[in-house]
PyMOL Python script that loads the backbone (N, CA, C, O; Angstrom):
from pymol import cmd

cmd.read_pdbstr("""\
ATOM      1  N   UNK A   1     -29.560 157.653  31.967  1.00  0.00           N
ATOM      2  CA  UNK A   1     -28.633 156.628  31.523  1.00  0.00           C
ATOM      3  C   UNK A   1     -27.712 156.220  32.666  1.00  0.00           C
ATOM      4  O   UNK A   1     -27.336 155.052  32.764  1.00  0.00           O
ATOM      5  N   UNK A   2     -27.352 157.139  33.510  1.00  0.00           N
ATOM      6  CA  UNK A   2     -26.459 156.816  34.605  1.00  0.00           C
ATOM      7  C   UNK A   2     -27.118 155.862  35.603  1.00  0.00           C
ATOM      8  O   UNK A   2     -26.439 155.021  36.191  1.00  0.00           O
ATOM      9  N   UNK A   3     -28.421 155.982  35.797  1.00  0.00           N
ATOM     10  CA  UNK A   3     -29.111 155.077  36.726  1.00  0.00           C
ATOM     11  C   UNK A   3     -29.143 153.655  36.189  1.00  0.00           C
ATOM     12  O   UNK A   3     -29.137 152.707  36.973  1.00  0.00           O
ATOM     13  N   UNK A   4     -29.175 153.482  34.865  1.00  0.00           N
ATOM     14  CA  UNK A   4     -29.150 152.131  34.294  1.00  0.00           C
ATOM     15  C   UNK A   4     -27.825 151.444  34.600  1.00  0.00           C
ATOM     16  O   UNK A   4     -27.800 150.258  34.930  1.00  0.00           O
ATOM     17  N   UNK A   5     -26.737 152.175  34.492  1.00  0.00           N
ATOM     18  CA  UNK A   5     -25.427 151.611  34.788  1.00  0.00           C
ATOM     19  C   UNK A   5     -25.345 151.254  36.271  1.00  0.00           C
ATOM     20  O   UNK A   5     -24.882 150.168  36.620  1.00  0.00           O
ATOM     21  N   UNK A   6     -25.786 152.149  37.140  1.00  0.00           N
ATOM     22  CA  UNK A   6     -25.755 151.875  38.571  1.00  0.00           C
ATOM     23  C   UNK A   6     -26.676 150.727  38.927  1.00  0.00           C
ATOM     24  O   UNK A   6     -26.343 149.906  39.782  1.00  0.00           O
ATOM     25  N   UNK A   7     -27.846 150.659  38.274  1.00  0.00           N
ATOM     26  CA  UNK A   7     -28.788 149.588  38.533  1.00  0.00           C
ATOM     27  C   UNK A   7     -28.196 148.253  38.086  1.00  0.00           C
ATOM     28  O   UNK A   7     -28.314 147.249  38.789  1.00  0.00           O
ATOM     29  N   UNK A   8     -27.569 148.247  36.930  1.00  0.00           N
ATOM     30  CA  UNK A   8     -26.933 147.018  36.433  1.00  0.00           C
ATOM     31  C   UNK A   8     -25.814 146.580  37.368  1.00  0.00           C
ATOM     32  O   UNK A   8     -25.698 145.396  37.683  1.00  0.00           O
ATOM     33  N   UNK A   9     -24.999 147.515  37.811  1.00  0.00           N
ATOM     34  CA  UNK A   9     -23.906 147.201  38.734  1.00  0.00           C
ATOM     35  C   UNK A   9     -24.452 146.668  40.050  1.00  0.00           C
ATOM     36  O   UNK A   9     -23.881 145.741  40.624  1.00  0.00           O
ATOM     37  N   UNK A  10     -25.530 147.231  40.528  1.00  0.00           N
ATOM     38  CA  UNK A  10     -26.141 146.757  41.775  1.00  0.00           C
ATOM     39  C   UNK A  10     -26.651 145.334  41.621  1.00  0.00           C
ATOM     40  O   UNK A  10     -26.508 144.522  42.536  1.00  0.00           O
ATOM     41  N   UNK A  11     -27.244 145.023  40.473  1.00  0.00           N
ATOM     42  CA  UNK A  11     -27.731 143.661  40.227  1.00  0.00           C
ATOM     43  C   UNK A  11     -26.582 142.669  40.178  1.00  0.00           C
ATOM     44  O   UNK A  11     -26.678 141.573  40.730  1.00  0.00           O
ATOM     45  N   UNK A  12     -25.509 143.045  39.527  1.00  0.00           N
ATOM     46  CA  UNK A  12     -24.341 142.164  39.447  1.00  0.00           C
ATOM     47  C   UNK A  12     -23.724 141.980  40.827  1.00  0.00           C
ATOM     48  O   UNK A  12     -23.348 140.867  41.197  1.00  0.00           O
ATOM     49  N   UNK A  13     -23.621 143.050  41.579  1.00  0.00           N
ATOM     50  CA  UNK A  13     -23.060 142.983  42.922  1.00  0.00           C
ATOM     51  C   UNK A  13     -23.921 142.107  43.834  1.00  0.00           C
ATOM     52  O   UNK A  13     -23.392 141.307  44.605  1.00  0.00           O
ATOM     53  N   UNK A  14     -25.226 142.254  43.751  1.00  0.00           N
ATOM     54  CA  UNK A  14     -26.138 141.456  44.568  1.00  0.00           C
ATOM     55  C   UNK A  14     -26.051 139.984  44.187  1.00  0.00           C
ATOM     56  O   UNK A  14     -25.990 139.120  45.062  1.00  0.00           O
ATOM     57  N   UNK A  15     -26.044 139.694  42.901  1.00  0.00           N
ATOM     58  CA  UNK A  15     -25.946 138.303  42.447  1.00  0.00           C
ATOM     59  C   UNK A  15     -24.619 137.690  42.881  1.00  0.00           C
ATOM     60  O   UNK A  15     -24.596 136.553  43.351  1.00  0.00           O
ATOM     61  N   UNK A  16     -23.529 138.412  42.736  1.00  0.00           N
ATOM     62  CA  UNK A  16     -22.220 137.917  43.158  1.00  0.00           C
ATOM     63  C   UNK A  16     -22.162 137.670  44.649  1.00  0.00           C
ATOM     64  O   UNK A  16     -21.580 136.682  45.095  1.00  0.00           O
ATOM     65  N   UNK A  17     -22.757 138.555  45.419  1.00  0.00           N
ATOM     66  CA  UNK A  17     -22.768 138.381  46.878  1.00  0.00           C
ATOM     67  C   UNK A  17     -23.549 137.133  47.280  1.00  0.00           C
ATOM     68  O   UNK A  17     -23.128 136.387  48.165  1.00  0.00           O
ATOM     69  N   UNK A  18     -24.676 136.912  46.632  1.00  0.00           N
ATOM     70  CA  UNK A  18     -25.483 135.724  46.939  1.00  0.00           C
ATOM     71  C   UNK A  18     -24.733 134.457  46.570  1.00  0.00           C
ATOM     72  O   UNK A  18     -24.735 133.488  47.328  1.00  0.00           O
ATOM     73  N   UNK A  19     -24.093 134.461  45.413  1.00  0.00           N
ATOM     74  CA  UNK A  19     -23.357 133.264  44.989  1.00  0.00           C
ATOM     75  C   UNK A  19     -22.163 132.997  45.894  1.00  0.00           C
ATOM     76  O   UNK A  19     -21.899 131.845  46.241  1.00  0.00           O
ATOM     77  N   UNK A  20     -21.440 134.039  46.279  1.00  0.00           N
ATOM     78  CA  UNK A  20     -20.277 133.848  47.133  1.00  0.00           C
ATOM     79  C   UNK A  20     -20.658 133.474  48.559  1.00  0.00           C
ATOM     80  O   UNK A  20     -19.859 132.867  49.273  1.00  0.00           O
ATOM     81  N   UNK A  21     -21.870 133.831  48.984  1.00  0.00           N
ATOM     82  CA  UNK A  21     -22.315 133.474  50.321  1.00  0.00           C
ATOM     83  C   UNK A  21     -22.541 131.975  50.443  1.00  0.00           C
ATOM     84  O   UNK A  21     -22.457 131.418  51.538  1.00  0.00           O
ATOM     85  N   UNK A  22     -22.825 131.327  49.332  1.00  0.00           N
ATOM     86  CA  UNK A  22     -23.092 129.888  49.337  1.00  0.00           C
ATOM     87  C   UNK A  22     -21.856 129.052  49.050  1.00  0.00           C
ATOM     88  O   UNK A  22     -21.957 127.831  48.931  1.00  0.00           O
ATOM     89  N   UNK A  23     -20.702 129.676  48.937  1.00  0.00           N
ATOM     90  CA  UNK A  23     -19.470 128.958  48.615  1.00  0.00           C
ATOM     91  C   UNK A  23     -18.918 128.301  49.879  1.00  0.00           C
ATOM     92  O   UNK A  23     -18.835 128.927  50.935  1.00  0.00           O
ATOM     93  N   UNK A  24     -18.552 127.052  49.753  1.00  0.00           N
ATOM     94  CA  UNK A  24     -17.944 126.309  50.853  1.00  0.00           C
ATOM     95  C   UNK A  24     -16.439 126.578  50.819  1.00  0.00           C
ATOM     96  O   UNK A  24     -15.724 126.002  49.998  1.00  0.00           O
ATOM     97  N   UNK A  25     -15.958 127.444  51.702  1.00  0.00           N
ATOM     98  CA  UNK A  25     -14.552 127.849  51.673  1.00  0.00           C
ATOM     99  C   UNK A  25     -13.614 126.703  52.032  1.00  0.00           C
ATOM    100  O   UNK A  25     -12.534 126.594  51.452  1.00  0.00           O
ATOM    101  N   UNK A  26     -14.000 125.850  52.972  1.00  0.00           N
ATOM    102  CA  UNK A  26     -13.115 124.738  53.331  1.00  0.00           C
ATOM    103  C   UNK A  26     -12.995 123.765  52.163  1.00  0.00           C
ATOM    104  O   UNK A  26     -11.932 123.183  51.947  1.00  0.00           O
ATOM    105  N   UNK A  27     -14.074 123.588  51.414  1.00  0.00           N
ATOM    106  CA  UNK A  27     -14.014 122.734  50.232  1.00  0.00           C
ATOM    107  C   UNK A  27     -13.116 123.317  49.162  1.00  0.00           C
ATOM    108  O   UNK A  27     -12.377 122.589  48.500  1.00  0.00           O
ATOM    109  N   UNK A  28     -13.178 124.638  48.989  1.00  0.00           N
ATOM    110  CA  UNK A  28     -12.308 125.280  48.005  1.00  0.00           C
ATOM    111  C   UNK A  28     -10.841 125.200  48.410  1.00  0.00           C
ATOM    112  O   UNK A  28      -9.971 124.972  47.570  1.00  0.00           O
ATOM    113  N   UNK A  29     -10.573 125.388  49.696  1.00  0.00           N
ATOM    114  CA  UNK A  29      -9.192 125.288  50.172  1.00  0.00           C
ATOM    115  C   UNK A  29      -8.670 123.862  50.016  1.00  0.00           C
ATOM    116  O   UNK A  29      -7.515 123.656  49.643  1.00  0.00           O
ATOM    117  N   UNK A  30      -9.522 122.883  50.301  1.00  0.00           N
ATOM    118  CA  UNK A  30      -9.134 121.486  50.140  1.00  0.00           C
ATOM    119  C   UNK A  30      -8.837 121.176  48.675  1.00  0.00           C
ATOM    120  O   UNK A  30      -7.840 120.525  48.362  1.00  0.00           O
ATOM    121  N   UNK A  31      -9.704 121.644  47.782  1.00  0.00           N
ATOM    122  CA  UNK A  31      -9.502 121.436  46.355  1.00  0.00           C
ATOM    123  C   UNK A  31      -8.228 122.131  45.877  1.00  0.00           C
ATOM    124  O   UNK A  31      -7.462 121.568  45.095  1.00  0.00           O
ATOM    125  N   UNK A  32      -8.008 123.352  46.350  1.00  0.00           N
ATOM    126  CA  UNK A  32      -6.808 124.089  45.955  1.00  0.00           C
ATOM    127  C   UNK A  32      -5.540 123.395  46.410  1.00  0.00           C
ATOM    128  O   UNK A  32      -4.558 123.339  45.669  1.00  0.00           O
ATOM    129  N   UNK A  33      -5.557 122.865  47.629  1.00  0.00           N
ATOM    130  CA  UNK A  33      -4.396 122.141  48.138  1.00  0.00           C
ATOM    131  C   UNK A  33      -4.130 120.888  47.314  1.00  0.00           C
ATOM    132  O   UNK A  33      -2.984 120.586  46.981  1.00  0.00           O
ATOM    133  N   UNK A  34      -5.192 120.162  46.990  1.00  0.00           N
ATOM    134  CA  UNK A  34      -5.033 118.964  46.157  1.00  0.00           C
ATOM    135  C   UNK A  34      -4.523 119.320  44.769  1.00  0.00           C
ATOM    136  O   UNK A  34      -3.714 118.587  44.200  1.00  0.00           O
ATOM    137  N   UNK A  35      -4.986 120.431  44.222  1.00  0.00           N
ATOM    138  CA  UNK A  35      -4.537 120.851  42.895  1.00  0.00           C
ATOM    139  C   UNK A  35      -3.066 121.236  42.911  1.00  0.00           C
ATOM    140  O   UNK A  35      -2.333 120.918  41.974  1.00  0.00           O
ATOM    141  N   UNK A  36      -2.629 121.911  43.956  1.00  0.00           N
ATOM    142  CA  UNK A  36      -1.219 122.305  44.059  1.00  0.00           C
ATOM    143  C   UNK A  36      -0.334 121.074  44.213  1.00  0.00           C
ATOM    144  O   UNK A  36       0.706 120.971  43.562  1.00  0.00           O
ATOM    145  N   UNK A  37      -0.739 120.141  45.069  1.00  0.00           N
ATOM    146  CA  UNK A  37       0.048 118.916  45.260  1.00  0.00           C
ATOM    147  C   UNK A  37       0.085 118.105  43.969  1.00  0.00           C
ATOM    148  O   UNK A  37       1.136 117.591  43.584  1.00  0.00           O
ATOM    149  N   UNK A  38      -1.061 117.990  43.302  1.00  0.00           N
ATOM    150  CA  UNK A  38      -1.103 117.263  42.033  1.00  0.00           C
ATOM    151  C   UNK A  38      -0.233 117.914  40.976  1.00  0.00           C
ATOM    152  O   UNK A  38       0.442 117.222  40.214  1.00  0.00           O
ATOM    153  N   UNK A  39      -0.241 119.227  40.925  1.00  0.00           N
ATOM    154  CA  UNK A  39       0.611 119.933  39.966  1.00  0.00           C
ATOM    155  C   UNK A  39       2.085 119.740  40.259  1.00  0.00           C
ATOM    156  O   UNK A  39       2.893 119.613  39.338  1.00  0.00           O
ATOM    157  N   UNK A  40       2.445 119.716  41.545  1.00  0.00           N
ATOM    158  CA  UNK A  40       3.848 119.493  41.921  1.00  0.00           C
ATOM    159  C   UNK A  40       4.289 118.087  41.549  1.00  0.00           C
ATOM    160  O   UNK A  40       5.406 117.888  41.072  1.00  0.00           O
ATOM    161  N   UNK A  41       3.412 117.110  41.766  1.00  0.00           N
ATOM    162  CA  UNK A  41       3.746 115.723  41.388  1.00  0.00           C
ATOM    163  C   UNK A  41       3.909 115.626  39.875  1.00  0.00           C
ATOM    164  O   UNK A  41       4.862 115.016  39.392  1.00  0.00           O
ATOM    165  N   UNK A  42       2.981 116.226  39.121  1.00  0.00           N
ATOM    166  CA  UNK A  42       3.079 116.198  37.665  1.00  0.00           C
ATOM    167  C   UNK A  42       4.369 116.863  37.196  1.00  0.00           C
ATOM    168  O   UNK A  42       5.048 116.347  36.308  1.00  0.00           O
ATOM    169  N   UNK A  43       4.710 118.012  37.793  1.00  0.00           N
ATOM    170  CA  UNK A  43       5.930 118.716  37.414  1.00  0.00           C
ATOM    171  C   UNK A  43       7.161 117.861  37.705  1.00  0.00           C
ATOM    172  O   UNK A  43       8.101 117.831  36.911  1.00  0.00           O
ATOM    173  N   UNK A  44       7.155 117.168  38.840  1.00  0.00           N
ATOM    174  CA  UNK A  44       8.270 116.273  39.165  1.00  0.00           C
ATOM    175  C   UNK A  44       8.426 115.164  38.138  1.00  0.00           C
ATOM    176  O   UNK A  44       9.539 114.870  37.703  1.00  0.00           O
ATOM    177  N   UNK A  45       7.309 114.545  37.747  1.00  0.00           N
ATOM    178  CA  UNK A  45       7.373 113.496  36.728  1.00  0.00           C
ATOM    179  C   UNK A  45       7.838 114.048  35.388  1.00  0.00           C
ATOM    180  O   UNK A  45       8.610 113.398  34.684  1.00  0.00           O
ATOM    181  N   UNK A  46       7.376 115.240  35.030  1.00  0.00           N
ATOM    182  CA  UNK A  46       7.756 115.846  33.750  1.00  0.00           C
ATOM    183  C   UNK A  46       9.246 116.174  33.721  1.00  0.00           C
ATOM    184  O   UNK A  46       9.919 115.909  32.725  1.00  0.00           O
ATOM    185  N   UNK A  47       9.763 116.746  34.798  1.00  0.00           N
ATOM    186  CA  UNK A  47      11.188 117.079  34.856  1.00  0.00           C
ATOM    187  C   UNK A  47      12.027 115.803  34.810  1.00  0.00           C
ATOM    188  O   UNK A  47      13.050 115.756  34.127  1.00  0.00           O
ATOM    189  N   UNK A  48      11.596 114.768  35.536  1.00  0.00           N
ATOM    190  CA  UNK A  48      12.314 113.489  35.521  1.00  0.00           C
ATOM    191  C   UNK A  48      12.299 112.873  34.129  1.00  0.00           C
ATOM    192  O   UNK A  48      13.325 112.378  33.664  1.00  0.00           O
ATOM    193  N   UNK A  49      11.153 112.897  33.459  1.00  0.00           N
ATOM    194  CA  UNK A  49      11.055 112.335  32.107  1.00  0.00           C
ATOM    195  C   UNK A  49      11.932 113.097  31.131  1.00  0.00           C
ATOM    196  O   UNK A  49      12.587 112.483  30.289  1.00  0.00           O
ATOM    197  N   UNK A  50      11.962 114.424  31.225  1.00  0.00           N
ATOM    198  CA  UNK A  50      12.819 115.217  30.342  1.00  0.00           C
ATOM    199  C   UNK A  50      14.301 114.928  30.598  1.00  0.00           C
ATOM    200  O   UNK A  50      15.093 114.825  29.662  1.00  0.00           O
ATOM    201  N   UNK A  51      14.659 114.801  31.869  1.00  0.00           N
ATOM    202  CA  UNK A  51      16.045 114.503  32.222  1.00  0.00           C
ATOM    203  C   UNK A  51      16.460 113.137  31.669  1.00  0.00           C
ATOM    204  O   UNK A  51      17.533 113.001  31.081  1.00  0.00           O
ATOM    205  N   UNK A  52      15.605 112.128  31.860  1.00  0.00           N
ATOM    206  CA  UNK A  52      15.936 110.789  31.363  1.00  0.00           C
ATOM    207  C   UNK A  52      15.984 110.755  29.841  1.00  0.00           C
ATOM    208  O   UNK A  52      16.803 110.037  29.268  1.00  0.00           O
ATOM    209  N   UNK A  53      15.117 111.523  29.177  1.00  0.00           N
ATOM    210  CA  UNK A  53      15.128 111.577  27.721  1.00  0.00           C
ATOM    211  C   UNK A  53      16.413 112.216  27.206  1.00  0.00           C
ATOM    212  O   UNK A  53      17.009 111.724  26.248  1.00  0.00           O
ATOM    213  N   UNK A  54      16.843 113.308  27.835  1.00  0.00           N
ATOM    214  CA  UNK A  54      18.111 113.947  27.432  1.00  0.00           C
ATOM    215  C   UNK A  54      19.290 113.016  27.676  1.00  0.00           C
ATOM    216  O   UNK A  54      20.208 112.932  26.860  1.00  0.00           O
ATOM    217  N   UNK A  55      19.257 112.323  28.800  1.00  0.00           N
ATOM    218  CA  UNK A  55      20.350 111.405  29.122  1.00  0.00           C
ATOM    219  C   UNK A  55      20.405 110.255  28.118  1.00  0.00           C
ATOM    220  O   UNK A  55      21.486 109.830  27.708  1.00  0.00           O
ATOM    221  N   UNK A  56      19.228 109.755  27.724  1.00  0.00           N
ATOM    222  CA  UNK A  56      19.175 108.664  26.751  1.00  0.00           C
ATOM    223  C   UNK A  56      19.665 109.126  25.394  1.00  0.00           C
ATOM    224  O   UNK A  56      20.380 108.394  24.710  1.00  0.00           O
ATOM    225  N   UNK A  57      19.283 110.354  24.990  1.00  0.00           N
ATOM    226  CA  UNK A  57      19.711 110.877  23.701  1.00  0.00           C
ATOM    227  C   UNK A  57      21.220 111.157  23.705  1.00  0.00           C
ATOM    228  O   UNK A  57      21.891 110.940  22.697  1.00  0.00           O
ATOM    229  N   UNK A  58      21.751 111.634  24.828  1.00  0.00           N
ATOM    230  CA  UNK A  58      23.181 111.940  24.899  1.00  0.00           C
ATOM    231  C   UNK A  58      24.013 110.673  24.850  1.00  0.00           C
ATOM    232  O   UNK A  58      25.082 110.668  24.240  1.00  0.00           O
ATOM    233  N   UNK A  59      23.556 109.606  25.471  1.00  0.00           N
ATOM    234  CA  UNK A  59      24.325 108.354  25.466  1.00  0.00           C
ATOM    235  C   UNK A  59      24.197 107.628  24.131  1.00  0.00           C
ATOM    236  O   UNK A  59      25.018 106.766  23.818  1.00  0.00           O
ATOM    237  N   UNK A  60      23.207 107.956  23.361  1.00  0.00           N
ATOM    238  CA  UNK A  60      22.993 107.294  22.055  1.00  0.00           C
ATOM    239  C   UNK A  60      23.887 107.847  20.970  1.00  0.00           C
ATOM    240  O   UNK A  60      24.031 107.213  19.925  1.00  0.00           O
ATOM    241  N   UNK A  61      24.495 109.005  21.172  1.00  0.00           N
ATOM    242  CA  UNK A  61      25.340 109.612  20.134  1.00  0.00           C
ATOM    243  C   UNK A  61      26.684 108.969  20.045  1.00  0.00           C
ATOM    244  O   UNK A  61      27.506 109.369  19.221  1.00  0.00           O
TER     245      UNK A  61
END
""", "prot")
cmd.dss("prot")
cmd.show_as("cartoon", "prot")
cmd.util.cbc("prot")
cmd.orient("prot")
């Protein structure tokens, strides 16, 4: 039974190594940078919208 677990782990490790060997790291870094910048822009718009909404509600009272 122990060899089945080791054999399964070896298959998973081999498959993961093959898949990661084909990964384009510069493409992933580029995508990650774009995702971070996009998230920061979205967060800026969300904070601005919340601020303007609170200001509008406060002046309406």
